C-alpha positions in Angstrom: -3.1 26.3 9.0 -1.8 25.1 12.3 1.6 26.0 13.7 2.1 22.4 14.6 1.8 21.2 10.9 4.8 20.0 9.0 5.6 22.6 6.3 4.8 20.0 3.6 1.2 19.8 4.8 0.4 23.4 4.1 1.5 23.1 0.5 -0.7 20.1 -0.3 -3.8 20.2 -2.5 -5.5 16.9 -1.6 -7.2 14.8 -4.2 -11.0 15.4 -4.3 -13.0 12.3 -5.0 -16.3 12.3 -6.8 -19.4 12.9 -4.7 -20.9 10.0 -2.8 -24.4 11.2 -2.1 -26.1 10.2 1.2 -29.0 7.9 1.3 -32.3 9.6 0.7 -33.4 11.0 -2.6 -33.2 8.4 -5.4 -30.4 9.5 -7.7 -28.9 8.0 -10.8 -25.2 8.1 -9.8 -23.0 8.3 -12.8 -20.1 10.3 -11.4 -17.5 8.0 -10.0 -17.0 5.2 -12.6 -18.2 2.4 -10.3 -19.4 -0.8 -12.1 -23.2 -0.8 -12.4 -23.3 -4.6 -11.8 -22.8 -6.4 -8.6 -19.7 -8.5 -7.9 -19.6 -12.2 -8.6 -21.8 -14.2 -6.3 -18.7 -16.3 -5.6 -17.1 -13.2 -4.1 -19.9 -12.8 -1.7 -19.8 -16.5 -0.8 -16.1 -16.3 -0.2 -16.3 -13.3 2.0 -19.1 -14.9 4.1 -17.0 -18.0 4.5 -14.0 -15.9 5.6 -16.2 -14.2 8.2 -15.4 -16.5 11.1 -13.2 -16.8 14.2 -10.0 -16.4 12.1 -10.7 -12.6 12.1 -9.0 -12.5 15.5 -5.7 -13.3 13.7 -3.6 -11.1 11.5 -3.8 -11.9 7.8 -0.9 -13.6 6.0 1.4 -10.6 5.5 2.6 -11.5 2.0 -1.0 -12.2 0.6 0.5 -15.2 -1.1 -2.7 -16.9 -2.1 -4.2 -13.7 -3.6 -0.9 -13.0 -5.4 -0.8 -16.5 -6.8 -4.4 -16.2 -8.1 -3.5 -13.0 -9.9 -0.2 -14.5 -11.2 -2.1 -17.6 -12.5 -4.6 -15.4 -14.3 -2.0 -13.2 -16.0 0.5 -16.0 -16.5 3.4 -14.5 -14.5 5.3 -15.6 -11.4 3.9 -14.8 -8.0 7.1 -12.9 -7.2 6.1 -10.5 -10.0 2.8 -9.5 -8.3 2.3 -6.9 -5.6 -1.0 -6.2 -3.9 -2.2 -3.2 -2.0 -5.2 -1.6 -0.4 -6.7 -0.2 -3.6 -4.6 0.8 -6.6 -4.2 4.2 -5.0 -2.1 2.7 -2.2 -0.1 0.8 -4.8 0.5 4.0 -6.7 1.5 5.8 -3.5 4.2 3.1 -2.9 5.3 3.5 -6.5 5.8 7.3 -6.0 7.9 6.6 -2.9 10.1 3.9 -4.3 10.6 4.0 -8.0 10.8 7.6 -9.3 14.2 9.3 -9.2 14.7 12.7 -7.6 17.4 13.9 -10.0 15.1 14.3 -13.0 11.4 15.1 -13.4 8.6 12.6 -13.4 6.5 12.9 -16.6 2.8 12.5 -16.8 -0.1 14.1 -18.8 -1.5 17.5 -18.0 -5.0 16.0 -18.2 -4.9 12.7 -16.3 -5.6 11.1 -13.0 -5.5 13.9 -10.5 -3.9 11.9 -7.8 -0.5 12.0 -9.6 0.3 15.6 -8.7 -1.0 15.0 -5.2 1.4 12.1 -4.6 4.3 14.0 -6.3 3.8 16.9 -3.9 3.4 14.6 -0.9 6.6 12.6 -1.6 8.5 15.6 -3.1 8.9 14.0 -6.5 9.9 16.6 -9.1 7.5 16.6 -12.0 6.9 17.9 -15.5 3.5 17.7 -17.1 3.2 16.8 -20.7 0.2 18.3 -22.6 -2.2 16.1 -24.4 -2.3 16.8 -28.1 -5.1 18.9 -29.7 -7.3 15.8 -29.9 -6.9 15.2 -26.2 -4.7 12.1 -26.8 -1.4 11.1 -25.2 1.4 11.4 -27.7 4.2 9.2 -26.4 6.7 10.9 -28.7 6.5 13.8 -26.3 7.9 11.6 -23.5 11.2 10.9 -25.3 13.2 13.2 -23.1 15.2 13.1 -19.9 13.1 11.9 -17.0 13.1 10.4 -13.6 10.1 8.2 -14.5 7.0 8.1 -16.6 3.4 7.4 -15.5 0.1 7.5 -17.5 -3.2 5.8 -17.4 -4.3 3.6 -20.3 -7.1 4.2 -21.1 -6.5 7.8 -19.9 -8.7 9.3 -17.3 -10.8 11.4 -17.5 -10.7 11.3 -21.3 -11.2 7.5 -21.7 -8.8 7.5 -24.7 -6.7 4.4 -25.4 -3.0 4.0 -26.4 -2.1 1.1 -28.7 0.2 -1.5 -27.1 2.8 -1.1 -29.9 3.1 2.6 -29.0 3.8 1.8 -25.4 6.4 -0.8 -26.5 8.1 1.7 -28.7 8.4 4.1 -25.7 9.9 1.2 -23.6 12.5 0.5 -26.3 13.6 4.1 -26.2 13.3 4.7 -22.5 15.4 2.2 -20.7 16.9 4.2 -17.8 13.8 5.0 -15.8 10.6 3.3 -14.7 7.5 3.4 -16.9 4.2 2.9 -15.0 1.1 2.1 -17.0 -2.0 2.6 -14.8 -4.6 0.3 -16.2 -7.6 0.9 -14.0 -9.9 0.7 -17.0 -8.1 -1.5 -19.4 -10.7 -4.3 -19.3 -13.3 -2.2 -21.0 -11.6 -2.0 -24.3 -7.9 -2.2 -24.4 -5.0 -4.7 -24.4 -3.0 -4.9 -21.2 0.7 -4.1 -21.2 1.2 -7.0 -18.7 2.4 -9.1 -21.6 5.4 -6.9 -21.9 6.7 -7.0 -18.4 9.1 -10.0 -19.0 10.7 -8.1 -21.9 11.1 -4.7 -20.2 12.5 -4.8 -16.6 11.6 -1.1 -16.1 7.8 -1.6 -16.9 5.3 -1.7 -14.0 1.6 -2.2 -14.7 -1.0 -1.4 -12.1 -4.6 -2.5 -12.1 -7.6 -2.3 -9.8 -10.4 -4.6 -8.7 -12.7 -1.6 -8.3 -13.9 -1.2 -11.8 -14.2 -4.2 -14.0 -14.6 -6.6 -11.1 -17.2 -4.5 -9.2 -15.2 -4.3 -5.9 -14.7 -0.6 -5.4 -15.9 -1.1 -1.8 -13.4 -3.7 -1.0 -10.3 -1.6 -1.8 -7.9 -3.9 -3.7 -5.3 -3.2 -6.3 -2.2 -4.7 -7.7 1.0 -4.2 -9.7 2.8 -6.6 -12.0 6.4 -6.2 -13.1 10.0 -7.3 -12.8 10.9 -8.8 -9.4 13.3 -5.9 -8.7 10.4 -3.4 -9.0 8.1 -5.6 -6.9 10.8 -5.9 -4.2 11.0 -2.1 -3.9 7.3 -1.9 -3.4 7.4 -4.6 -0.7 10.2 -2.7 1.1 8.0 0.4 1.3 4.9 -1.6 2.3 6.7 -3.4 5.1 8.0 0.0 6.3 4.5 1.3 6.4 2.0 -1.5 7.1 2.9 -5.2 7.0 -0.8 -6.2 6.7 -2.5 -4.0 4.1 -4.8 -6.8 2.7 -7.3 -8.1 5.2 -8.7 -11.6 5.2 -12.0 -10.6 3.7 -10.5 -8.6 0.9 -8.1 -11.5 0.1 -10.9 -14.0 -0.1 -13.0 -11.8 -2.2 -10.2 -10.9 -4.6 -9.3 -14.6 -5.1 -12.9 -15.4 -5.9 -13.3 -12.5 -8.3 -10.2 -13.2 -10.3 -11.2 -16.9 -10.6 -14.7 -16.2 -11.8 -13.9 -15.5 -15.5 -17.5 -16.1 -16.6 -19.1 -13.4 -14.4 -16.2 -11.0 -15.3 -16.7 -11.4 -19.0 -20.5 -11.1 -18.9 -20.5 -7.9 -17.0 -17.6 -6.4 -18.9 -19.3 -7.0 -22.2 -22.6 -5.5 -20.8 -20.7 -2.3 -20.0 -19.0 -2.2 -23.4 -22.3 -2.7 -25.2 -24.1 -0.1 -23.1 -21.2 2.4 -23.7 -21.8 2.3 -27.4 -25.5 2.9 -26.9 -24.8 5.9 -24.6 -22.4 7.3 -27.2 -24.9 7.0 -30.0 -27.6 8.6 -27.8 -25.4 11.5 -26.7 -24.2 12.1 -30.3 -27.9 12.3 -31.4 -28.3 15.2 -29.0 -25.3 17.0 -30.5 -22.6 16.1 -28.0 -19.0 15.6 -29.0 -17.9 12.3 -27.4 -14.2 11.5 -27.2 -13.4 7.9 -28.2 -13.6 5.8 -25.0 -12.2 2.4 -24.1 -13.3 2.8 -20.4 -16.5 2.5 -18.5 -17.2 6.2 -18.9 -17.4 8.8 -21.7 -16.0 12.3 -21.8 -18.4 14.7 -23.6 -19.1 18.3 -24.4 -21.9 20.1 -26.1 -21.1 23.0 -28.4 -24.1 25.1 -27.3 -24.3 24.4 -23.6 -22.0 25.3 -20.7 -20.8 22.1 -18.9 -21.2 23.4 -15.3 -24.8 24.5 -16.0 -25.5 21.3 -17.8 -24.2 19.2 -14.9 -26.6 21.1 -12.5 -29.5 20.7 -14.9 -28.9 17.0 -14.9 -28.7 16.9 -11.2 -32.0 18.7 -11.1 -33.3 15.7 -13.0 -31.7 13.4 -10.3 -28.7 12.3 -12.5 -25.2 13.0 -11.1 -22.3 13.3 -13.5 -18.8 14.8 -13.0 -17.5 18.1 -14.1 -13.8 19.0 -13.8 -13.3 22.8 -13.6 -9.8 22.7 -15.0 -8.1 24.4 -17.9 -8.8 22.8 -21.4 -11.5 20.5 -20.0 -13.9 22.8 -18.2 -16.5 22.3 -20.9 -16.5 18.5 -20.6 -18.6 16.2 -18.5 -17.4 12.7 -17.5 -20.3 10.3 -17.5 -20.1 6.7 -16.1 -21.8 4.0 -18.0 -24.6 2.5 -15.9 -27.2 -0.2 -16.3 -29.6 0.1 -19.3 -32.2 1.6 -16.9 -29.7 4.2 -15.6 -28.5 5.0 -19.1 -32.1 5.6 -20.2 -32.6 7.9 -17.2 -29.5 9.8 -18.3 -30.6 10.3 -21.8 -34.1 11.3 -20.7 -32.5 13.9 -18.3 -30.3 15.1 -21.1 -33.3 15.7 -23.3 -35.0 17.7 -20.6 -31.8 19.7 -19.8 -31.2 20.6 -23.4 -34.8 21.7 -24.1 
């Protein structure tokens, strides 16, 4: 700790991302929920076309073309769309602009681990709401005084999905604070809450290009909601960085959202592979939580999760272990290509022997 630090810095526990192994030994990387399939060829073409002399100029600060493409896809007005440098940046702006300081922000105890980091960084009071005994979010537990509500759907790291009617029931009861539905994984098995934003002015839905559109390396996310909520995010953005979306990311994002055929093909491949992985793991005796994401959350009744993770790594397969209360015996495993999934199941067989 440096004597020059702001006091806030010393109290932070930063988010720890999944391991990104260095080049070298061939590894089956199933630990960070990246899409196993490449982005649309149209994305690569668009980025190449945008790689020209225009890079000497600042990008258009409102990202109007990208926002219009997203608006067209989701059938909302462009003014209802906000874009940021990854959905993590969008969420950071949400924490700064939309959650009240006079009541606690509510989010699940087992959830995206960036939420408590942002809450500490931006001094947002919080109250964690435990998942039920089946590791599901029970929205009845959120019907209490609050300064905002945020949860992923599907949840992470569990992968479990909330039905849209349950979310709408919460919105009907919770009208005095913002409800944020973080839909990073919604395309792998759920119904988006974006269709509700015109009925509930306190609903904000965030999504990412990182997962279902295979653009984790491009860093692009967005939010859709009532124009008043979007205006708040814009005010924060323009007080922080007027140009968060560069020309290449904008070009790639537009091409990705417009290539519905590639999106649907790769999405369905991941969903089909997920069901095969679930069946394979269950055959080895694993308990697998119901997943609507591009990963599964599993535990084995006879094997310690941390040791099993290391045994899989010894077989050149990387998965993720969260050493946290209630879930320290679970592993989160990303769905890969058929070849990667076969390598996983082969490694599991060896590790359990």
